PyMOL CGO cylinders between C-alpha atoms (Angstrom):
from pymol import cmd
from pymol.cgo import CYLINDER

trace = [
    CYLINDER, 10.18, -242.13, 124.85, 9.20, -239.15, 126.93, 0.3, 1, 1, 1, 1, 1, 1,
    CYLINDER, 9.20, -239.15, 126.93, 9.40, -235.37, 125.97, 0.3, 1, 1, 1, 1, 1, 1,
    CYLINDER, 9.40, -235.37, 125.97, 9.36, -232.65, 128.54, 0.3, 1, 1, 1, 1, 1, 1,
    CYLINDER, 9.36, -232.65, 128.54, 10.65, -229.18, 128.45, 0.3, 1, 1, 1, 1, 1, 1,
    CYLINDER, 10.65, -229.18, 128.45, 12.76, -227.10, 130.70, 0.3, 1, 1, 1, 1, 1, 1,
    CYLINDER, 12.76, -227.10, 130.70, 12.77, -223.71, 131.33, 0.3, 1, 1, 1, 1, 1, 1,
    CYLINDER, 12.77, -223.71, 131.33, 16.50, -222.30, 132.23, 0.3, 1, 1, 1, 1, 1, 1,
    CYLINDER, 16.50, -222.30, 132.23, 18.04, -219.27, 132.98, 0.3, 1, 1, 1, 1, 1, 1,
    CYLINDER, 18.04, -219.27, 132.98, 21.21, -217.51, 131.34, 0.3, 1, 1, 1, 1, 1, 1,
    CYLINDER, 21.21, -217.51, 131.34, 23.46, -219.64, 133.55, 0.3, 1, 1, 1, 1, 1, 1,
    CYLINDER, 23.46, -219.64, 133.55, 21.64, -223.10, 132.66, 0.3, 1, 1, 1, 1, 1, 1,
    CYLINDER, 21.64, -223.10, 132.66, 19.86, -223.49, 135.90, 0.3, 1, 1, 1, 1, 1, 1,
    CYLINDER, 19.86, -223.49, 135.90, 16.53, -225.14, 135.48, 0.3, 1, 1, 1, 1, 1, 1,
    CYLINDER, 16.53, -225.14, 135.48, 13.77, -222.93, 136.66, 0.3, 1, 1, 1, 1, 1, 1,
    CYLINDER, 13.77, -222.93, 136.66, 10.83, -224.93, 135.55, 0.3, 1, 1, 1, 1, 1, 1,
    CYLINDER, 10.83, -224.93, 135.55, 9.72, -227.97, 133.83, 0.3, 1, 1, 1, 1, 1, 1,
    CYLINDER, 9.72, -227.97, 133.83, 6.61, -228.61, 131.64, 0.3, 1, 1, 1, 1, 1, 1,
    CYLINDER, 6.61, -228.61, 131.64, 5.22, -231.42, 129.63, 0.3, 1, 1, 1, 1, 1, 1,
    CYLINDER, 5.22, -231.42, 129.63, 3.36, -229.25, 127.29, 0.3, 1, 1, 1, 1, 1, 1,
    CYLINDER, 3.36, -229.25, 127.29, 5.45, -226.74, 124.87, 0.3, 1, 1, 1, 1, 1, 1,
    CYLINDER, 5.45, -226.74, 124.87, 2.66, -224.12, 124.94, 0.3, 1, 1, 1, 1, 1, 1,
    CYLINDER, 2.66, -224.12, 124.94, 3.08, -224.35, 128.78, 0.3, 1, 1, 1, 1, 1, 1,
    CYLINDER, 3.08, -224.35, 128.78, 6.56, -224.04, 128.71, 0.3, 1, 1, 1, 1, 1, 1,
    CYLINDER, 6.56, -224.04, 128.71, 6.62, -221.21, 126.13, 0.3, 1, 1, 1, 1, 1, 1,
    CYLINDER, 6.62, -221.21, 126.13, 4.13, -219.13, 128.29, 0.3, 1, 1, 1, 1, 1, 1,
    CYLINDER, 4.13, -219.13, 128.29, 6.31, -219.83, 131.62, 0.3, 1, 1, 1, 1, 1, 1,
    CYLINDER, 6.31, -219.83, 131.62, 9.29, -218.51, 129.85, 0.3, 1, 1, 1, 1, 1, 1,
    CYLINDER, 9.29, -218.51, 129.85, 7.01, -215.47, 128.68, 0.3, 1, 1, 1, 1, 1, 1,
    CYLINDER, 7.01, -215.47, 128.68, 6.18, -214.62, 132.27, 0.3, 1, 1, 1, 1, 1, 1,
    CYLINDER, 6.18, -214.62, 132.27, 9.37, -215.09, 133.79, 0.3, 1, 1, 1, 1, 1, 1,
    CYLINDER, 9.37, -215.09, 133.79, 10.92, -212.51, 131.14, 0.3, 1, 1, 1, 1, 1, 1,
    CYLINDER, 10.92, -212.51, 131.14, 8.08, -210.06, 131.91, 0.3, 1, 1, 1, 1, 1, 1,
    CYLINDER, 8.08, -210.06, 131.91, 8.79, -210.49, 135.80, 0.3, 1, 1, 1, 1, 1, 1,
    CYLINDER, 8.79, -210.49, 135.80, 12.66, -210.53, 135.48, 0.3, 1, 1, 1, 1, 1, 1,
    CYLINDER, 12.66, -210.53, 135.48, 13.41, -208.35, 132.55, 0.3, 1, 1, 1, 1, 1, 1,
    CYLINDER, 13.41, -208.35, 132.55, 17.17, -208.08, 133.40, 0.3, 1, 1, 1, 1, 1, 1,
    CYLINDER, 17.17, -208.08, 133.40, 17.57, -211.85, 132.94, 0.3, 1, 1, 1, 1, 1, 1,
    CYLINDER, 17.57, -211.85, 132.94, 17.23, -214.30, 129.95, 0.3, 1, 1, 1, 1, 1, 1,
    CYLINDER, 17.23, -214.30, 129.95, 15.24, -217.54, 129.81, 0.3, 1, 1, 1, 1, 1, 1,
    CYLINDER, 15.24, -217.54, 129.81, 15.21, -220.38, 127.37, 0.3, 1, 1, 1, 1, 1, 1,
    CYLINDER, 15.21, -220.38, 127.37, 13.18, -223.40, 126.46, 0.3, 1, 1, 1, 1, 1, 1,
    CYLINDER, 13.18, -223.40, 126.46, 14.71, -226.60, 126.16, 0.3, 1, 1, 1, 1, 1, 1,
    CYLINDER, 14.71, -226.60, 126.16, 13.33, -229.63, 124.76, 0.3, 1, 1, 1, 1, 1, 1,
    CYLINDER, 13.33, -229.63, 124.76, 14.43, -233.00, 126.54, 0.3, 1, 1, 1, 1, 1, 1,
    CYLINDER, 14.43, -233.00, 126.54, 14.00, -236.28, 125.02, 0.3, 1, 1, 1, 1, 1, 1,
    CYLINDER, 14.00, -236.28, 125.02, 14.32, -238.70, 127.86, 0.3, 1, 1, 1, 1, 1, 1,
    CYLINDER, 14.32, -238.70, 127.86, 15.35, -242.40, 126.54, 0.3, 1, 1, 1, 1, 1, 1,
    CYLINDER, 15.35, -242.40, 126.54, 13.42, -245.16, 128.20, 0.3, 1, 1, 1, 1, 1, 1,
    CYLINDER, 13.42, -245.16, 128.20, 15.51, -247.07, 130.88, 0.3, 1, 1, 1, 1, 1, 1,
    CYLINDER, 15.51, -247.07, 130.88, 17.88, -244.19, 131.06, 0.3, 1, 1, 1, 1, 1, 1,
]
cmd.load_cgo(trace, "trace")
């Protein structure tokens, strides 16, 4: 099992991937500060082995 976190914009487009939840949260914060007119979210992804 492998967990990673994706940062996505309001359209669902992936703008970043991190393997640490803290880094993903920081990336989301920086992107929001740089683009105040956009909304970003952090999504946890649980990848199943062999998928």
